[in-house]
N, C-alpha and C positions, 0 to 999 in steps of 0.2 A: 724538557718537553719540546718536541719537534713542532715547528709551525710551518705550514705549507700554504701558499697562495694558489688558488684555482679560480678559473673563470666559470661563469655559468650564464645561462640565458638571462637577459635583463628581466624578462617576464617572471622568472623564478626567484628573484632576489627577495621580494616581500614574503613569498611562501617559505623561504629559508629562514628569514628573520623571525617569522611567527611560529615556526616549527611545523607548519602544515606540510612542507616538503621535508621529509625525514630520511629519504634515501636518495643519494646521488648515484645515478647509473652512468658509467663511463666505459670507454674502451680501455683495455689494459695497455698503458703506454708509459713513457718516461716520466710524465708529469705526476704519476702516482707511485713511482718506483720506491720511494723512501717513506711512503705513507703507511702508518700502522695504527692499531687500536690505541687510543689515548692522545693521538696527535690533534693539534688544533688546526683547523682549516679556515683560512680567511678567504671569503668570497667578497666581491664588490658589495659593500653595505651589510655584510653579515659574517658572523663567526660561528663555528660549530666544532664540537669534539667528536672524533671518530669512535663509535661504540662497537661496531663490527664491520668486517669486510668479507664478502662472499663472492667467489669467482665462478663464472659460467662460461660455456663455450660460445654463446651468442646472446644477443639481446632477446631473442625469442625464448631461449632457455631461462634467462634472467626473469623475464616477465611471467614465465610459467611458475616461478617460485616466489616472486616478490609482488606485493600489492601495487598495482600501477598508480593508484591515487597517492601513494606516498612519494612517488617519483615526480609526478606532474599533477598536482591536486586540482588544477583548473581544467584538465583535459576531460573529454566526454567519453572516452573509451580506451581500452587496452590497445586497439589497433592504432589509434591516434598517437599514443605514447610510443609505440614501436616505430611508427613513421618518424616522429620527432628524434628519437634516439639514433635511427639509422641514417638520417639526413647527413650526407657528406662523409660518412665513415663506415658504410656498409662493408666495403672490401677489407678495411683495416680490422674490424671486429671479427671477421671470419679468420683472419690470420693470428690475432693475438688473444681474442676472447674479451669478455666483459666483466665488470666488477660492480657490485652493489655496495656502496659505502653507506652504512647506517649512521645517521648523525644525531647528535644531541645539540640543540641550539644553545648558544651562550649569549648572555646579555652583553651588548656593546656599551661601554661607558660613554656618556656624552662628553664631548670635548668642550672645554671652556675657550671662549674667543677673546 
């Protein structure tokens, strides 16, 4: 089973752990090149298994087909989520596209000290 380490916004870590954030929306880039259904993704403080991957031309297309609250559960609108996703990568997503990675949270075992 492939394991992949990905970063996420610190504000989304609790939502990933609890399963409230069940879709990770990203630019199609090298960091997800070897990601596939069944892979385990390790985020800071959370782990999840990839259930599905859906590719889109842009974040706008992605949000036309994915529920924005599954991407950013504490956001107040689709427009807010679009702004968060496009921050700093608007040009890249126009060149490479976007991906919605549907996640299933995994319990993280507590480490003994």
